[in-house]
TIKOL-328554 format. One record per residue (C-alpha): residue number from 1; y, z, x. Coordinates in pm, whole numbers, plus 50000, padded with zeros to 5 digits. Layout:
% TIKOL-328554
 num     y     z     x
 NUM     Y     Z     X
...
***
This chain:
% TIKOL-328554
 num     y     z     x
   1 94141 24698 80379
   2 93905 24929 80257
   3 94072 25306 80177
   4 93834 25577 80159
   5 94012 25815 79880
   6 93871 26137 80028
   7 93966 26029 80382
   8 94324 25948 80253
   9 94355 26282 80098
  10 94350 26430 80471
  11 94656 26318 80533
  12 94858 26275 80148
  13 94794 26545 79920
  14 94675 26355 79598
  15 94597 26643 79373
  16 94655 26519 79018
  17 94607 26152 79060
  18 94269 26007 79049
  19 94138 25717 79277
  20 94220 25461 78947
  21 94515 25583 78889
  22 94644 25545 79256
  23 94509 25236 79252
  24 94777 25125 78980
  25 95055 25280 79133
  26 94990 25102 79467
  27 94967 24761 79261
  28 95281 24812 79076
  29 95453 24914 79419
  30 95404 24559 79518
  31 95021 24591 79769
  32 94744 24453 79501
  33 94428 24635 79490
  34 94184 24419 79427
  35 93956 24707 79274
  36 93810 25063 79313
  37 93430 25124 79411
  38 93273 25463 79339
  39 93025 25492 79593
  40 92757 25693 79385
  41 92833 25531 79059
  42 92529 25549 78835
  43 92323 25796 79098
  44 92212 26096 79030
  45 91958 26346 79112
  46 91952 26310 79521
  47 91890 26628 79712
  48 91830 26698 80068
  49 91469 26776 80125
  50 91290 26946 80413
  51 90942 26814 80517
  52 90707 27134 80508
  53 90408 26890 80652
  54 90330 26534 80686
  55 89954 26373 80710
  56 89836 26062 80677
  57 89749 25936 80334
  58 89386 25948 80298
  59 89317 25615 80135
  60 89631 25382 80266
  61 89710 25345 80647
  62 90070 25272 80595
  63 90153 25573 80334
  64 90212 25929 80452
  65 90132 26204 80224
  66 90455 26474 80246
  67 90483 26843 80119
  68 90871 26875 80088
  69 91095 27188 79990
  70 91391 27060 79757
  71 91506 27386 79662
  72 91287 27444 79362
  73 91045 27766 79384
  74 90732 27565 79502
  75 90781 27260 79752
  76 90653 26927 79575
  77 90428 26655 79728
  78 90598 26311 79799
  79 90392 25971 79927
  80 90618 25804 80188
  81 90568 25439 80342
  82 90836 25517 80608
  83 90728 25521 80973
  84 90960 25748 81086
  85 90918 26024 80839
  86 90812 26367 81031
  87 90752 26687 80983
  88 91065 26919 81017
  89 91317 26662 80882
  90 91588 26698 80659
  91 91604 26392 80412
  92 91744 26230 80105
  93 91486 26317 79827
  94 91520 26093 79468
  95 91350 26361 79253
  96 91167 26317 78942
  97 91463 26177 78697
  98 91658 26046 78914
  99 91871 25752 78891
 100 91926 25484 79189
 101 92143 25205 79227
 102 92051 24889 79005
 103 91984 25169 78782
 104 91589 25236 78927
 105 91449 25564 78764
 106 91218 25794 78985
 107 90917 25882 78792
 108 90616 26095 78876
 109 90326 25879 78986
 110 89990 25816 79162
 111 89983 25619 79466
 112 89650 25547 79608
 113 89511 25830 79429
 114 89782 26090 79522
 115 90052 26227 79329
 116 90370 26154 79429
 117 90668 26384 79262
 118 91003 26180 79402
 119 91072 25905 79663
 120 91216 25973 80046
 121 91559 25759 80067
 122 91682 25524 80293
 123 92057 25462 80289
 124 91981 25133 80152
 125 91800 25288 79866
 126 92124 25499 79809
 127 92354 25190 79799
 128 92465 25151 80151
 129 92470 24755 80257
 130 92190 24717 80500
 131 92421 24552 80783
 132 92649 24902 80778
 133 92316 25098 80826
 134 92299 25264 81170
 135 92027 25079 81414
 136 91815 25403 81429
 137 91758 25431 81048
 138 91776 25027 80970
 139 91421 25018 80926
 140 91327 25371 80772
 141 91453 25700 80602
 142 91758 25853 80698
 143 91750 26176 80879
 144 92019 26429 80806
 145 92116 26697 81099
 146 91902 27016 81128
 147 92163 27219 80965
 148 92192 27042 80634
 149 92141 27283 80344
 150 91810 27244 80124
 151 91837 27141 79784
 152 92200 27076 79760
 153 92348 26708 79663
 154 92246 26479 79898
 155 92508 26226 79796
 156 92805 26489 79885
 157 92618 26535 80219
 158 92619 26146 80259
 159 93017 26124 80180
 160 92863 25904 79894
 161 93091 26105 79633
 162 93379 25863 79698
 163 93534 25613 79619
 164 93714 25309 79799
 165 94028 25107 79706
 166 94010 24731 79838
 167 94382 24673 79937
 168 94478 24286 79942
 169 94745 24296 80195
 170 94996 23993 80254
 171 95062 23919 80653
 172 95373 24121 80619
 173 95232 24443 80541
 174 94997 24482 80865
 175 95162 24850 80872
 176 94889 24938 80588
 177 94589 24809 80810
 178 94575 25185 80918
 179 94504 25478 80726
 180 94810 25631 80839
 181 95012 25342 80715
 182 94842 25371 80378
 183 94957 25729 80386
 184 95311 25649 80475
 185 95291 25408 80139
 186 95136 25670 79904
 187 95348 25959 80030
 188 95654 25730 79927
 189 95530 25642 79585
 190 95436 26017 79493
 191 95710 26173 79686
 192 95513 26381 79885
 193 95442 26452 80264
 194 95216 26305 80528
 195 95014 26523 80711
 196 94937 26408 81049
 197 94629 26435 81278
 198 94654 26766 81498
 199 94592 26635 81890
 200 94530 26915 82125
 201 94292 26834 82453
 202 94223 27076 82705
 203 94187 26861 83082
 204 93991 26962 83306
 205 94117 27018 83645
 206 94069 26685 83785
 207 94346 26372 83753
 208 94319 26065 83633
 209 94548 25918 83862
 210 94275 25986 84123
 211 93984 25776 83917
 212 94187 25489 83835
 213 94503 25243 83892
 214 94679 25032 83642
 215 94869 24731 83726
 216 94986 24424 83516
 217 95061 24112 83662
 218 95148 23949 83285
 219 95394 24180 83128
 220 95508 23931 82849
 221 95217 23967 82731
 222 95103 24329 82809
 223 95435 24554 82878
 224 95234 24863 82808
 225 94892 25010 82893
 226 94761 25321 82906
 227 94439 25442 83066
 228 94288 25802 83011
 229 93926 25907 83146
 230 93674 26154 83017
 231 93366 26269 83233
 232 93025 26382 83166
 233 93032 26269 82780
 234 92642 26225 82655
 235 92624 25926 82449
 236 92436 25974 82104
 237 92524 25911 81738
 238 92852 26011 81662
 239 92879 26266 81340
 240 92771 26166 80979
 241 93114 26186 80833
 242 93263 25985 81102
 243 92945 25696 81059
 244 93010 25689 80668
 245 93399 25667 80717
 246 93323 25362 80898
 247 93073 25245 80694
 248 93314 25257 80387
 249 93541 25030 80581
 250 93249 24774 80627
 251 93178 24859 81002
 252 92857 24954 81144
 253 92825 25259 81342
 254 92707 25239 81697
 255 92726 25531 81904
 256 92959 25837 81930
 257 93200 25653 82183
 258 93204 25330 82002
 259 93250 25501 81634
 260 93521 25737 81795
 261 93719 25404 81898
 262 93666 25238 81596
 263 93749 25549 81399
 264 94095 25534 81587
 265 94157 25194 81512
 266 94135 25274 81112
 267 94286 25565 81179
 268 94622 25460 81368
 269 94609 25061 81380
 270 94595 25088 81723
 271 94297 24921 81879
 272 94134 25085 82202
 273 93827 24939 82429
 274 93625 25212 82615
 275 93473 25107 82948
 276 93167 25244 83140
 277 93378 25392 83370
 278 93049 25389 83656
 279 93018 25027 83561
 280 93368 24886 83631
 281 93290 24790 83939
 282 93638 24948 84141
 283 93910 25212 84055
 284 94145 24979 83953
 285 94268 24758 83666
 286 94465 24465 83652
 287 94589 24274 83351
 288 94650 23933 83424
 289 94587 23567 83307
 290 94281 23429 83359
 291 94199 23159 83635
 292 94092 22812 83497
 293 93725 22802 83433
 294 93675 23168 83528
 295 93372 23269 83350
 296 93329 23615 83140
 297 93011 23722 82946
 298 93131 23921 82652
 299 93012 24190 82418
 300 92796 23956 82226
 301 92587 23818 82546
 302 92790 23466 82535
 303 92929 23320 82854
 304 93286 23215 82782
 305 93489 22987 82985
 306 93823 23076 82993
 307 94143 22894 83032
 308 94493 22986 83206
 309 94631 23125 82930
 310 94395 23368 82841
 311 94494 23730 82897
 312 94197 23920 83055
 313 94137 24258 83203
 314 94009 24266 83511
 315 93860 24506 83792
 316 94092 24383 84055
 317 93881 24090 84132
 318 93665 23963 83805
 319 93750 23952 83460
 320 93540 24275 83243
 321 93723 24215 82871
 322 93909 23959 82691
 323 94244 24152 82611
 324 94276 24240 82255
 325 93986 24037 82169
 326 93676 24186 82299
 327 93518 24369 82611
 328 93281 24212 82834
 329 92870 24323 82896
 330 92929 24437 83249
 331 93095 24747 83154
 332 92965 24802 82809
 333 92903 25226 82725
 334 92534 25236 82733
 335 92316 25565 82659
 336 92303 25652 83027
 337 92700 25630 83035
 338 92868 25965 83181
 339 93230 25855 83245
 340 93437 25684 82991
 341 93804 25499 83068
 342 93980 25465 82765
 343 94221 25175 82715
 344 94503 25207 82433
 345 94741 24885 82538
 346 95041 24672 82353
 347 94921 24316 82351
 348 95141 24032 82247
 349 95026 23900 81927
 350 95072 23504 82044
 351 94859 23591 82315
 352 94534 23736 82132
 353 94600 23468 81859
 354 94545 23201 82137
 355 94239 23391 82272
 356 94076 23473 81971
 357 94117 23092 81848
 358 94005 22922 82117
 359 93674 23129 82154
 360 93591 23129 81781
 361 93587 23528 81801
 362 93813 23736 81493
 363 93786 24110 81512
 364 93923 24403 81351
 365 94114 24447 81688
 366 94272 24097 81737
 367 94370 24102 81368
 368 94577 24404 81456
 369 94730 24272 81767
 370 94785 23932 81593
 371 94980 24084 81272
 372 95161 24373 81510
 373 95113 24720 81553
 374 95304 25033 81595
 375 95402 25064 82013
 376 95505 25434 81924
 377 95100 25511 81845
 378 94989 25366 82146
 379 94990 25691 82373
 380 94891 25896 82055
 381 94592 25712 81993
 382 94440 25736 82337
 383 94500 26108 82329
 384 94317 26133 81988
 385 94018 25941 82105
 386 94042 26151 82415
 387 94032 26481 82192
 388 93731 26326 81978
 389 93520 26224 82281
 390 93562 26579 82389
 391 93438 26716 82098
 392 93224 26496 81939
 393 93046 26344 82305
 394 93085 26682 82483
 395 93310 26488 82751
 396 93599 26633 82956
 397 93932 26504 82938
 398 94084 26462 83294
 399 94469 26536 83323
 400 94764 26293 83258
 401 94748 25922 83193
 402 94791 25621 83412
 403 94978 25371 83284
 404 95204 25065 83300
 405 95496 25118 83031
 406 95790 24795 83074
 407 95768 24825 82684
 408 96137 24801 82518
 409 96103 24935 82144
 410 96428 24846 81999
 411 96445 24957 81654
 412 96587 24697 81361
 413 96923 24816 81233
 414 97008 24692 80893
 415 97322 24737 80729
 416 97355 24699 80335
 417 97598 24834 80082
 418 97520 24976 79726
 419 97697 24686 79549
 420 97466 24396 79723
 421 97137 24602 79625
 422 97226 24649 79242
 423 97359 24273 79213
 424 97048 24150 79374
 425 96807 24386 79153
 426 97022 24353 78869
 427 97058 24729 78803
 428 97324 25014 78812
 429 97145 25243 79074
 430 97368 25508 79205
 431 97409 25623 79570
 432 97191 25902 79509
 433 96891 25704 79367
 434 96911 25480 79655
 435 96914 25771 79909
 436 96629 25923 79738
 437 96419 25630 79765
 438 96503 25591 80144
 439 96410 25954 80186
 440 96074 25903 80066
 441 96026 25596 80267
 442 96107 25816 80572
 443 96415 25555 80674
 444 96693 25722 80893
 445 97029 25624 80779
 446 97382 25711 80727
 447 97598 25622 80422
 448 97977 25549 80449
 449 98154 25457 80130
 450 97855 25298 79956
 451 97731 25121 80280
 452 97393 25201 80419
 453 97333 25200 80808
 454 96948 25212 80809
 455 96736 25242 81124
 456 96393 25092 81051
 457 96113 25300 81235
 458 95834 25107 81417
 459 95549 25111 81207
 460 95792 24853 80993
 461 95781 24564 81179
 462 95821 24379 80857
 463 96173 24484 80769
 464 96449 24303 80983
 465 96750 24186 80703
 466 96913 24324 80420
 467 96656 24137 80143
 468 96389 24320 80277
 469 96583 24685 80200
 470 96640 24520 79892
 471 96270 24408 79848
 472 96185 24798 79929
 473 96440 24972 79733
 474 96310 24789 79416
 475 95940 24815 79410
 476 95984 25196 79513
 477 96233 25192 79194
 478 95999 25014 79014
 479 95943 24677 78887
 480 95875 24779 78540
 481 96203 24954 78535
 482 96394 24663 78639
 483 96635 24561 78309
 484 96550 24184 78136
 485 96859 23969 78185
 486 96906 23608 78141
 487 97103 23385 78399
 488 97458 23350 78341
 489 97574 22995 78281
 490 97529 22729 78035
 491 97173 22761 77900
 492 96953 22422 77826
 493 96605 22452 77658
 494 96305 22379 77886
 495 96107 22094 77824
 496 95798 21898 78015
 497 95864 21606 78191
 498 95639 21326 78072
 499 95440 21351 78414
 500 95366 21691 78316
 501 95272 21604 77951
 502 95063 21330 78064
 503 94905 21571 78296
 504 94839 21818 77971
 505 94693 21539 77752
 506 94441 21435 78011
 507 94328 21805 78059
 508 94289 21868 77692
 509 94066 21556 77655
 510 93838 21625 77962
 511 93782 21990 77845
 512 93741 21838 77523
 513 93479 21633 77643
 514 93293 21884 77791
 515 93379 21876 78180
 516 93502 22154 78348
 517 93809 22167 78591
 518 93779 22186 78918
 519 94028 22279 79228
 520 93919 22131 79546
 521 94046 22142 79940
 522 94298 21914 80020
 523 94174 21927 80368
 524 93864 21741 80466
 525 93653 21637 80760
 526 93647 21276 80924
 527 93302 21225 80832
 528 93382 21293 80461
 529 93762 21140 80437
 530 93639 20809 80440
 531 93326 20803 80163
 532 93374 20586 79838
 533 93651 20383 80009
 534 93630 20007 80057
 535 93748 19856 80422
 536 94124 19796 80282
 537 94178 20165 80185
 538 94028 20314 80510
 539 94341 20440 80652
 540 94373 20661 80938
 541 94410 20991 80788
 542 94713 21257 80909
 543 94549 21499 81120
 544 94642 21858 81152
 545 94750 21968 81463
 546 94580 22310 81463
 547 94268 22284 81207
 548 94091 22598 81122
 549 93768 22427 81138
 550 93630 22076 81179
 551 93545 22060 80825
 552 93912 22111 80738
 553 94066 21900 80985
 554 94253 21603 80784
 555 94442 21547 80490
 556 94189 21369 80216
 557 94217 21030 80117
 558 94049 21047 79781
 559 93898 21314 79552
 560 93538 21204 79471
 561 93355 21323 79807
 562 93465 21718 79725
 563 93367 21694 79362
 564 93067 21587 79452
 565 93022 21931 79677
 566 93109 22115 79340
 567 92859 21940 79209
 568 92595 22013 79485
 569 92661 22355 79492
 570 92554 22391 79131
 571 92246 22194 79141
 572 92140 22448 79406
 573 92182 22706 79191
 574 91962 22567 78925
 575 92250 22401 78699
 576 92180 22074 78639
 577 92391 21970 78339
 578 92752 21945 78519
 579 93071 21765 78428
 580 93392 21784 78646
 581 93705 21660 78648
 582 94010 21720 78911
 583 94403 21614 78908
 584 94485 21661 79245
 585 94658 21488 79527
 586 94542 21255 79823
 587 94784 21173 80141
 588 94857 20835 80230
 589 94985 20809 80573
 590 95311 20648 80689
 591 95459 20553 81004
 592 95437 20765 81312
 593 95655 21088 81303
 594 95638 21094 80893
 595 95510 21305 80663
 596 95240 21120 80460
 597 95297 20982 80078
 598 95114 21212 79829
 599 94974 21056 79553
 600 94823 21204 79212
 601 94486 21093 79132
 602 94208 21187 78834
 603 93859 21169 78949
 604 93514 21316 78786
 605 93164 21341 78868
 606 92889 21391 78565
 607 92495 21421 78588
 608 92241 21536 78410
 609 92176 21563 78023
 610 92507 21469 77826
 611 92378 21632 77487
 612 92023 21714 77375
 613 91870 21829 77035
 614 91587 21955 77079
 615 91474 22026 76714
 616 91513 21611 76693
 617 91320 21575 76994
 618 91646 21374 77126
 619 91778 21368 77488
 620 92068 21168 77609
 621 92084 21161 77980
 622 92437 21056 78162
 623 92489 20696 78222
 624 92742 20454 78300
 625 92811 20362 77977
 626 92859 20768 77894
 627 93101 20805 78179
 628 93283 20449 78055
 629 93270 20599 77684
 630 93494 20929 77856
 631 93768 20725 77977
 632 93771 20499 77735
 633 93856 20778 77493
 634 94122 20881 77751
 635 94308 20536 77724
 636 94304 20575 77363
 637 94402 20948 77367
 638 94705 20864 77626
 639 94787 20513 77466
 640 94649 20249 77771
 641 94619 19950 77641
 642 94457 19623 77777
 643 94180 19777 78009
 644 93954 19576 78162
 645 93617 19649 78344
 646 93523 19427 78642
 647 93205 19425 78811
 648 93269 19544 79203
 649 93076 19662 79494
 650 93225 19968 79644
 651 93086 20180 79964
 652 92852 20462 79864
 653 92821 20328 79526
 654 92542 20134 79324
 655 92597 19793 79371
 656 92448 19684 78981
 657 92660 19990 78832
 658 92973 20003 78973
 659 93317 19856 78808
 660 93697 19829 78924
 661 93893 19917 78611
 662 94259 19734 78557
 663 94511 19789 78295
 664 94731 19489 78219
 665 94585 19317 78506
 666 94712 19585 78761
 667 94395 19791 78971
 668 94419 20166 78856
 669 94049 20285 78985
 670 93710 20271 78966
 671 93411 20388 78778
 672 93042 20367 78914
 673 92714 20546 78997
 674 92640 20694 79319
 675 92426 20488 79588
 676 92058 20609 79584
 677 92113 20618 79942
 678 92394 20838 79946
 679 92240 21041 79663
 680 91952 21122 79869
 681 92178 21239 80164
 682 92357 21460 80005
 683 92081 21606 79799
 684 92230 21540 79460
 685 92062 21359 79123
 686 92159 21069 78952
 687 92502 21108 78927
 688 92840 20885 78792
 689 93159 20919 78950
 690 93513 20765 78862
 691 93853 20795 79016
 692 94202 20685 78883
 693 94570 20671 78986
 694 94768 20884 78796
 695 95073 20737 78946
 696 95019 20397 78797
 697 94873 20519 78441
 698 95200 20721 78424
 699 95395 20381 78416
 700 95130 20245 78164
 701 95068 20514 77923
 702 95223 20479 77561
 703 95456 20729 77424
 704 95455 20525 77107
 705 95195 20577 76848
 706 95126 20319 76564
 707 95034 20419 76255
 708 94893 20194 75921
 709 94834 20250 75575
 710 94445 20295 75477
 711 94351 19927 75357
 712 94380 19821 75055
 713 94181 19453 75089
 714 93844 19443 75209
 715 93741 19282 75560
 716 93460 19028 75661
 717 93278 19023 75946
 718 93088 18759 76152
 719 92809 18809 76404
 720 92803 18508 76669
 721 92487 18504 76940
 722 92645 18305 77264
 723 92431 18150 77500
 724 92642 18179 77822
 725 92584 18182 78210
 726 92446 18495 78378
 727 92777 18483 78588
 728 92996 18540 78262
 729 93097 18884 78157
 730 93098 19015 77806
 731 93475 19134 77909
 732 93569 18775 77991
 733 93434 18633 77644
 734 93597 18926 77463
 735 93918 18829 77592
 736 93884 18436 77494
 737 93796 18592 77142
 738 94107 18812 77087
 739 94339 18566 77211
 740 94190 18288 77008
 741 94118 18491 76699
 742 94519 18516 76552
 743 94648 18835 76372
 744 94347 18798 76125
 745 94099 18912 76382
 746 94137 19307 76410
 747 93802 19457 76608
 748 93565 19255 76822
 749 93305 19430 77009
 750 92924 19328 77162
 751 92599 19467 77019
 752 92355 19276 77177
 753 92210 19144 77504
 754 91907 18927 77561
 755 91768 18801 77926
 756 91406 18761 77788
 757 91146 18492 77881
 758 91269 18257 77587
 759 91592 18212 77766
 760 91666 17937 78005
 761 91676 18026 78389
 762 92061 18136 78467
 763 92140 18204 78124
 764 92175 18536 77864
 765 92262 18567 77507
 766 92527 18814 77385
 767 92597 18895 77021
 768 92945 18982 76920
 769 93075 19136 76589
 770 93402 18989 76453
 771 93621 19174 76182
 772 93878 18973 76000
 773 94133 19151 75794
 774 94450 19118 75634
 775 94653 19402 75502
 776 94874 19201 75252
 777 94597 19013 75078
 778 94179 18939 75036
 779 94128 18684 75259
 780 93921 18368 75151
 781 93604 18201 75274
 782 93849 17908 75424
 783 94072 18156 75608
 784 93809 18349 75805
 785 93645 17975 75846
 786 93937 17859 76015
 787 94009 18147 76202
 788 93626 18172 76319
 789 93635 17798 76407
 790 93920 17854 76671
 791 93709 18118 76803
 792 93374 17933 76841
 793 93623 17646 77048
 794 93802 17865 77244
 795 93502 18037 77384
 796 93309 17677 77431
 797 93559 17523 77616
 798 93690 17887 77821
 799 93321 17973 77932
 800 93101 17711 77858
 801 92922 17893 77578
 802 92713 17738 77285
 803 92633 17923 76980
 804 92238 18032 77000
 805 91983 17847 76774
***
């Protein structure tokens, strides 16, 4: 909810409280204010000017030479490229030395040989978002009403000397989806009164009941429907003060009639709709459920097929509006409209939500109906709209209203004791303090022996139980004033579980390795859910009954797919050195009607340059071994031993650069490069990914750290080059070497692979370096020869390897 500080001050006295201070007070009371936008921040030197003369620029077809009075002794010449500039207009002029948004400074200049002393501005150039600018000024400069005083501050005339508070409302606080609702909140915080709009309508001699009749067949969905009629309106632009308030709230001005309905929506929180009475096609309004497959063309010129549970407004025969969501094109207010039918109604939130969801239509009106409106404002809002249409559209309001009213408003009654309030909050408030808070909230109550009986106003539909009252008292008393207490009973020191410790170790290692943590959606699409999974892992995912979109319709089975979306997002913004990891849950389906099994996994995606030293001319691209090195470092950090990487094939991964990972013979995950075809499809560069089961690693990681003294005796290194079949992996040979080497063998690693032309077909050469060491003594040649001989025999016997000559 965007709240204008100046507009709010019309309902509550804000003297002595700045917008920033008010934002802090509102946030402390429980409604977060995300920010305060100063509309004229950094803008200066813009005045109202009067175009005295306009002629074609002598040297440019698309430029105009204007003589403009800006309130100085002499008018100034300004070159303007706007197509709608004309003699006699009152316009916004940025004078020489003025500063516009973006720190754009206005200087004296020459354009095609003609001097220009300033700039005639459009609303966009003054900082108003283009999509909010009225259509008649969207492609040119803004024109003030003829009575705008020349030389005055144009920002004041445009209501840009205002500040907008952005309220982040939780779903229960729908009462603050209106200016009056926010006024009640602020009045309670500041202990000031709320000033209500003065509604005074002078009706004509004709009666509304002679023009329209209202009938409701679906009373459960629409228990209250109010109609008023305004004749002889002149459709045109609304006054700028109203336009500016709508733009400040994120609504584009359209015409005086439509703008008034939107203004009332913001002021009262009551959605309204204006029908062109003459285009309605009858003298009757019938509210009913739609017929199956009934058609309606809405205001966005889309033909919609209705369902039997959609609530519609009809002219007795055919639908003319989707109740609470959007009006129909056939009865739209147009430039020649003369008579207006104002609709103000109370529609059930569930009905509006169903219609809105089915048609993908989310509007300011539907949002308020879904969350709940104050039924006591329905009549007031209709009267206020009629008053404004008489004032700003020249209309005549017909006497009376036509309505169907079967709404029974039962105000909630809550009983609570002072003892209960103090016990929950942990305070020692007196009855007088609580009474003062209830007075500021404008809650009716009686008190008897420290027990309060409260009658909750209809505007606060979120308050129904004792706990709601406790919250209201606590937030108005001040959360920062609540005493600090410890829980009663035995105190035990808190500590992390082993799983929490493991997660922290993993995060610390990955971030120390240069990876950024990502958090992606647990929901995915049916097209993505089986990506990077082999056939045996492609389970039927858990589907949502009412997904918000197809892209978020099932629970994920893996993490990699969404991490690649993160990589793609950054690549498209020219960030090409990327490394991300995520620790998150996947959801493994179980039997029908059972909740899925939630399993934690670790995943990562790395692409681009791993490191670069331009001074030395050194660059290192990410490859399979870089990512394998990251995982090896992780396994060392968390104490996981006996890790094996076995070549594997996997959907969407490169067939020659993919491996399954085993720990002590147990499968824990995979690592690999994105398949070139998948890479092209996803518009990625060469990218490497991994995914591990945190569930399995948590049972395999080592809690014990082994320390060894600094060696006192020298070690001996032996290198061997073995010729083996190409199907034999280095890992297999390394396992044999470690097994046969005995306690003297301390380290083994591969340092060379040869598959050149001098090697016979089907063979390759692998070179290993073996380090022998005894911490208790100096090894002799005989010790090493014996141990090394056992290694060579074991390798030859188990793998068929022979020493390369």
